[in-house]
N, C-alpha and C positions, 0 to 999 in steps of 0.2 A: 541526487544523493540517495534517494529511497530505493530505486530499482537495484543498484549494485549491492545493496545490503543483503538481498535475498538470492543473489547469483554468485556462488562461491568462486567461479573462475572468471568473473568480470575483472578487468584490469584495475578498477577502482574499488573493488570489494573491501579490501582491508581498511582503507582510509574511510570509506563510507560507513562500514560497520563500527569503527572506532567513534566516529562522529555520532552515530545513532545511539550507541551504548552510553556515550558521555552526555547525551541530551539531558537538560535540566528543565523540567516542566515550568518552573518559575521564570526561566529566562528565554526558552526557545519555544517557537510555535511553528505551525505549518497550516497552510490554507486547507479548509475542509474539502474543497474541490480536488485537492491533490489525491484524495482517496479514490475518486473516480478515475483520475489520470493513471494512477498506479494500476488499477484494475484493468483499464483499457490496454495499457502497454504490456502488462504481464500475460494477458490472455491472447496477445497477437505476436509475441516474440517468435522468431524462427526456430524451427527444429526442437531440440531437446530442452531448450530454455522456456518454451511455452508451457504455461500452467493452466490447470482447469480453474473455472470460476470458484469452485469450492476451496481450492488451495489458496487462491488469492484472497478470499474473504478471511482466511486465517491470518494472513500477513497484515491485512487491514486492521484486524483487532490488535496485533502487536504495535502497529504504528499509532493507533489511537491511545494505547497505554503509555507510550513514550512521549508523545508531543502534546502540547497545550493547543487545543482547538476551540473554536466557537462551538460550545456544546450543542446548542440547538441545531445548527446546520450539520454538524458531524453526525449526530444521531439520525437526522433525516436521510443522509447519504447512505449510512450503513443499514438503517432500517429498510430503505428501498432495496438495497442489495440482498438482505436476508429474506425479505418477503416477496421477492419477485423472481424473474427468470434470469437474474444476473449469473447464477452458476452455469447457465446454459449458453450465455452470450459469449462471443469471441470478439474482442476489439472495442467494445463500447458498453457502458452501463446503461 
């Protein structure tokens, strides 16, 4: 559901975006490792859909704002991304 949120011409974009926007932090959650999976996927998509590491890190911040995560682990994942070579990696954090 997370990948189509950020790809406007994805066949599931509208439904995914609606679910993303309607997310309730008190009710909905997402595994912290999903952030690494989103990074990995978005930086290795084919052609024009592939994003830079820096672009994906911005998306990760949006995802963190919307979903309820295990705070300690989520901060570890994003801190690792912000303070490492993530922006230069393609396909894996």
